[in-house]
N, C-alpha and C positions, 0 to 999 in steps of 0.2 A: 313377693306378696303371695300370701296363703288364700287358698279359696274358701268361703264359708257357704256351707250348706245345710240347711235346717230342712228334715222330711216333714214336710207339712201334711202329707197321710198320716204319719207317723201321731205327731201333736192331734190330729183329729181322732184318730181311733183311741189313744190315751182319755182324751177327753170325753169321748162318747162312753168309755166304759168307767170313769169318776161319774160322770150323770148317772148311769145306772145302778153305780153301789151307791149314790144318795137314796134313789126309788126303792132298792131292792132291802136298804136298812132301815126305812123309815117305816115300813108296817111293822117288823118287830120291838121297835123303839115305841111305837104308841101303843101296842100290846101290852109291853112288859109296864110301860105307864100307867097300864087301867087295871092291872091285877093288883089285886087286895090277899093280902097276906093269910086274912080270915079262910078265904077259899081254901087255904092248906088244912085248915082241920086243927093243928095242934101249936098251942101258943106259942113257944120257942122257934118253931120251923116258921110261922106267920110271920113273927117280928122278923128273921131274917130273909124271908121271902120279899117282905116289903123293903127293906134294906137294899136287898141285892136288885129289883126291881128299879128302885131309884139309881142305883150307881150304872146299872145296866143303860136305860133310860138317857143317863146324862152320857155316858160312852158312846151310845149309837147318834145319839145330837151329834156330838164331837167329832165323830169319825164324818157323819154327813157334812157337818160345815164345812170340815176342811177338804170332801172332795170337790165339794162345790167351790169352794176359793180356789181349788188349784185347778179345776176344769177353768175358769174364769181367768186365771193366771198364764193358762195354755193359749185362751184365743187370744189374751194380750201380745204374749211373747209370738203368736203367728202372725198376727197384724204388722206388729214392731219389724219383723223380719221382712215381710214382704214390701213394706215401706221404704227400707233400708234395702232391698233388692231393686225396688222402682228408682230409688235416686241413684243408687251406683248406678245402674244402665243408662241412665238420662245424663250424668256425669261423663260417663263415658261416651257417650253418642256427641255429647257438646266437645268434649275433646277432640274427637276425630272430625269434627266439623270447624273446628278453629283452628286448623293447621297445627296440630299437636305435632309435627315433623321439625326438627332442628335442622338447619342450615349449616353448610360446611364451611 
């Protein structure tokens, strides 16, 4: 039988990092969305800046959404393993109290 081990502290650390990513990405995404290409002055550059702002904003939102979902998934993984660990411990205790020894 193999040992099952999940580093809960590591999951917590990665989850905090992902939540931080969401916060860091949110502001530049919102700022790029508000940027108007006409602020650049030149027509062609203004048009491209509008396109870039839209693409950037979409990409940032997607990264934020992924990071948020990944953080939620890590929390669920941690909860699942904690429940599994509790179930295993309970089963082992019950096996020990029900005379798990074989008679000769």
